[in-house]
C-alpha positions in Angstrom: -74.9 -13.8 -2.8 -77.7 -12.0 -1.8 -80.3 -11.2 -5.0 -83.1 -9.0 -3.8 -85.6 -6.7 -5.0 -87.2 -4.4 -4.4 -91.0 -3.3 -4.1 -92.1 -0.1 -6.2 -92.7 1.6 -2.4 -89.1 1.1 -1.0 -87.7 3.6 -3.4 -90.0 6.0 -2.2 -89.2 5.3 1.4 -85.6 5.4 0.7 -85.4 8.9 -0.3 -87.0 9.7 2.6 -84.3 9.7 4.8 -82.0 11.6 6.1 -79.0 10.3 5.1 -80.3 9.5 1.6 -76.6 9.5 -0.6 -74.9 7.8 2.1 -77.1 4.7 2.4 -77.2 4.3 -1.7 -73.6 4.3 -0.9 -73.6 1.3 1.8 -76.0 -0.9 -1.0 -74.4 -0.1 -4.0 -71.2 -1.6 -2.8 -72.0 -4.3 -0.5 -71.3 -7.4 -2.9 -72.8 -9.8 -0.9 -76.2 -7.7 -1.6 -77.7 -6.8 -5.8 -80.8 -5.4 -5.6 -82.4 -6.0 -9.0 -84.8 -4.2 -10.9 -88.0 -5.1 -12.9 -90.1 -3.5 -15.7 -93.5 -3.4 -13.9 -91.5 -1.8 -11.1 -89.7 1.0 -12.6 -93.1 1.4 -14.2 -95.3 2.0 -11.3 -92.2 4.9 -10.7 -92.9 6.4 -14.1 -96.1 7.4 -12.6 -95.2 9.4 -10.1 -96.3 12.4 -10.6 -93.4 15.4 -12.6 -95.1 18.0 -10.0 -94.1 15.9 -7.1 -91.4 17.6 -5.5 -88.1 16.2 -2.4 -87.2 19.8 -1.7 -86.4 21.4 -5.5 -85.7 18.3 -7.1 -88.4 16.2 -8.9 -89.4 12.9 -7.3 -90.2 11.1 -10.4 -85.9 11.6 -11.6 -85.4 11.0 -7.7 -86.4 8.1 -7.3 -85.7 6.7 -10.9 -81.5 8.0 -10.3 -82.1 5.7 -6.9 -83.5 2.9 -9.2 -81.1 3.1 -11.6 -78.2 3.3 -9.1 -79.0 0.5 -7.5 -80.2 -2.3 -9.9 -76.8 -0.9 -12.1 -78.5 -3.0 -15.2 -79.3 -5.9 -13.4 -83.1 -6.2 -15.0 -85.6 -8.9 -15.8 -88.6 -8.5 -18.3 -92.1 -8.7 -17.2 -93.2 -12.3 -19.0 -96.0 -14.5 -20.0 -94.8 -17.1 -18.2 -94.2 -14.8 -14.6 -98.1 -13.5 -15.2 -99.5 -17.0 -15.2 -97.5 -17.1 -11.6 -98.8 -14.1 -10.7 -102.8 -15.0 -11.8 -102.0 -18.8 -10.0 -100.5 -16.8 -7.4 -104.0 -15.1 -6.8 -106.3 -17.7 -7.1 -104.9 -18.9 -4.0 -105.0 -15.7 -2.6 -108.9 -15.4 -2.7 -109.1 -19.2 -2.0 -107.4 -18.8 1.2 -109.3 -15.7 2.1 -107.7 -12.7 0.6 -110.5 -10.3 -0.8 -108.6 -7.3 -2.7 -109.6 -7.0 -6.5 -106.7 -8.2 -9.0 -106.7 -4.7 -10.7 -108.3 -2.0 -8.4 -104.9 -1.9 -5.6 -102.6 -2.9 -7.7 -101.6 -6.0 -6.2 -102.0 -7.2 -9.6 -98.1 -5.5 -9.8 -97.3 -6.4 -6.1 -97.8 -10.7 -7.7 -96.2 -9.5 -10.2 -92.9 -8.9 -8.6 -93.2 -11.9 -5.8 -93.7 -14.1 -9.4 -90.4 -12.9 -10.8 -88.6 -13.2 -7.5 -90.3 -16.9 -7.8 -89.1 -18.0 -11.5 -85.8 -16.5 -11.6 -85.0 -17.4 -8.2 -84.2 -14.6 -5.8 -83.7 -14.7 -2.4 -85.5 -11.9 -1.0 -88.6 -9.9 -1.6 -88.9 -6.4 0.2 -91.2 -4.7 0.7 -93.8 -2.6 3.5 -97.0 -3.3 2.2 -98.6 -4.7 4.5 -101.8 -4.3 3.2 -101.5 -6.5 0.1 -97.8 -8.4 -0.5 -97.0 -9.0 3.2 -100.6 -9.4 4.4 -101.3 -12.9 5.9 -103.0 -14.0 3.0 -101.2 -13.5 0.1 -97.8 -14.7 1.9 -100.3 -17.8 2.5 -100.8 -18.8 -0.7 -97.3 -17.8 -2.5 -95.8 -20.8 0.0 -99.5 -22.6 -0.8 -98.3 -22.9 -4.2 -94.7 -22.9 -4.7 -95.0 -25.9 -2.5 -97.7 -27.9 -4.4 -96.2 -26.3 -7.4 -92.0 -26.8 -6.5 -91.8 -23.6 -7.2 -88.5 -21.0 -5.6 -90.3 -19.2 -2.1 -88.1 -16.5 -1.9 -87.8 -14.9 1.5 -89.9 -11.9 2.8 -88.8 -8.4 4.2 -89.5 -5.1 5.6 -87.9 -2.3 5.6 -87.0 -2.2 9.0 -84.7 -5.7 7.8 -83.4 -3.3 5.9 -82.9 -0.8 8.1 -81.5 -3.6 10.1 -79.0 -4.9 7.3 -77.4 -1.3 6.7 -77.8 0.4 10.3 -80.0 3.5 8.7 
């Protein structure tokens, strides 16, 4: 079984799909693919403006409902240990030439998601964020730090990999 965590942007991409309901059902019904929730992701989803609409529906309500459907009670709390790992990822990222600031580009949430996946030994992190979470310096930092400190290094998928898995 694959234990997976979605970056916040994946929920936004999923609700834009034409056959959104069908795709969600496929993901939920896949016994070999379990999506986990994480406190900072849900917080970012709650930050979607209430006024933002998807057709006649509130975009915020749709993404929060999607999050709850896919995670189905599989949920991790943020912790000091996860934050420490995230900060070490960031330090390594900066040493390897990363240029993004910790608190101005949401890289803090991205690195915290990867730290959560590492801490809880999740198999896959899915994101489409090429500028921060999946940037070359960030991927090098995760790998370098995980090898150096003997931590779990999750695999990284893009949204296109999720599309291929579920043929949408």
